[in-house]
C-alpha distance (Angstrom), angle and dihedral (degrees) to the residues before:
residue distance angle dihedral
M1 . . .
R2 3.77 . .
S3 3.77 138.4 .
L4 3.80 118.5 -106.6
K5 3.80 89.9 -114.0
E6 3.82 91.3 56.7
A7 3.81 92.0 44.8
K8 3.82 93.8 51.4
Q9 3.84 89.7 53.6
T10 3.83 91.0 60.6
N11 3.79 132.7 55.4
E12 3.81 91.6 -128.8
K13 3.79 117.1 118.4
Y14 3.80 120.6 -126.9
Y15 3.79 137.8 -173.4
L16 3.77 117.0 -122.5
V17 3.82 107.0 -128.7
I18 3.80 120.2 -163.8
A19 3.78 114.8 -165.6
S20 3.81 114.1 -166.6
K21 3.78 140.9 -177.6
E22 3.79 128.2 -159.7
N23 3.81 127.3 -136.1
P24 2.99 97.1 60.8
Y25 3.79 101.6 15.8
I26 3.80 111.4 -122.4
S27 3.80 127.5 165.2
K28 3.78 136.3 -173.1
G29 3.78 126.4 -166.8
V30 3.81 124.3 -145.8
L31 3.79 135.5 164.4
T32 3.76 126.1 -124.9
K33 3.78 129.5 -174.3
R34 3.80 115.5 -96.2
E35 3.79 109.2 -98.2
P36 3.80 132.8 151.6
I37 3.79 105.8 -73.8
N38 3.78 119.2 -132.5
L39 3.81 136.2 142.8
K40 3.83 92.7 -84.9
F41 3.82 91.4 52.2
C42 3.83 90.1 50.6
Q43 3.83 91.6 48.8
E44 3.79 91.9 50.6
L45 3.80 92.8 45.7
S46 3.80 90.7 48.8
A47 3.81 91.3 51.0
K48 3.83 90.8 51.5
I49 3.82 92.6 48.3
N50 3.79 91.6 44.8
K51 3.81 89.9 64.5
F52 3.81 88.0 66.5
F53 3.80 105.4 22.4
L54 3.80 130.5 21.7
H55 3.78 107.9 -136.1
D56 3.87 143.4 177.1
K57 3.80 98.6 -156.1
I58 3.81 140.9 21.3
E59 3.80 123.5 -155.2
I60 3.80 115.2 -162.2
I61 3.77 108.9 -162.9
A62 3.81 103.1 -145.7
T63 3.80 94.9 169.0
K64 3.79 107.0 120.7
Y65 3.81 114.6 -126.8
D66 3.79 127.8 178.3
Y67 3.81 89.9 -98.5
N68 3.82 141.6 6.9
I69 3.81 105.9 -71.6
S70 3.80 128.2 -152.3
E71 3.81 127.2 -123.7
D72 3.83 89.8 -105.9
E73 3.81 92.8 51.3
Y74 3.82 90.4 48.6
L75 3.79 91.8 50.7
Y76 3.83 89.9 50.9
V77 3.79 90.2 50.2
Q78 3.82 90.9 49.8
S79 3.81 91.9 49.9
G80 3.82 90.9 49.7
D81 3.81 93.6 -118.8
I82 3.81 92.8 121.7
G83 3.77 132.9 17.1
L84 3.77 124.0 -140.5
K85 3.76 121.6 -170.6
T86 3.78 110.4 -112.1
M87 3.76 124.2 -150.5
G88 3.81 101.5 -137.1
N89 3.79 130.0 -28.9
E90 3.79 127.6 -6.7
K91 3.80 103.6 -107.4
V92 3.81 129.5 179.2
I93 3.78 128.1 175.1
Y94 3.82 117.9 -154.6
F95 3.81 121.3 -161.1
Y96 3.80 122.6 -171.0
P97 3.83 105.4 -165.0
H98 3.84 96.9 -167.4
E99 3.82 92.1 57.0
N100 3.86 95.5 30.1
I101 3.83 91.4 -128.7
M102 3.79 125.1 147.9
R103 3.84 119.5 -169.9
I104 3.76 128.9 -176.5
W105 3.80 119.3 -152.5
M106 3.81 122.1 -169.2
N107 3.80 122.0 -168.3
G108 3.84 90.8 -14.3
S109 3.83 97.5 -49.5
P110 3.82 130.6 98.8
I111 3.82 112.5 -113.0
Y112 3.82 104.6 165.3
E113 3.80 140.2 21.7
N114 3.79 132.2 -175.0
N115 3.79 105.9 -169.0
N116 3.79 104.0 -172.7
G117 3.82 91.4 -46.7
T118 3.83 98.4 -34.8
I119 3.79 105.9 113.7
T120 3.82 124.6 -154.4
R121 3.79 121.3 -174.3
D122 3.81 96.1 165.7
E123 3.82 102.5 116.7
Y124 3.82 93.0 -167.8
A125 3.82 94.4 51.7
L126 3.82 91.0 47.6
A127 3.78 92.4 47.7
D128 3.81 90.1 48.7
C129 3.82 91.3 53.2
L130 3.81 100.4 37.6
L131 3.80 107.0 33.5
């Protein structure tokens, strides 16, 4: 994991990862190198983050922007205050470490779930359950 300053000094691409905890809501943003994302990757990332920050949820921002964005910039984009040009679809991966569930959302809709090894790719069933 790298700081945003270090990442902006290189040409390497990173995912913005936002780890959050409820009651009270607290979040921390970190950057991790772009790798294929699967349940094992999420578990390892969660274990690394847990050493510094206990969390209930991880959001991996897999939307491709022109450059590595910070947590603040991403929150502004989500609120609609600023617009950044995306390169492709808006894609976010959510990982819930306590339940061992990874979900992929694309353009605001769920498209994939790995629930502790049980995989669902049926977008309509996921939307029916989650929306």
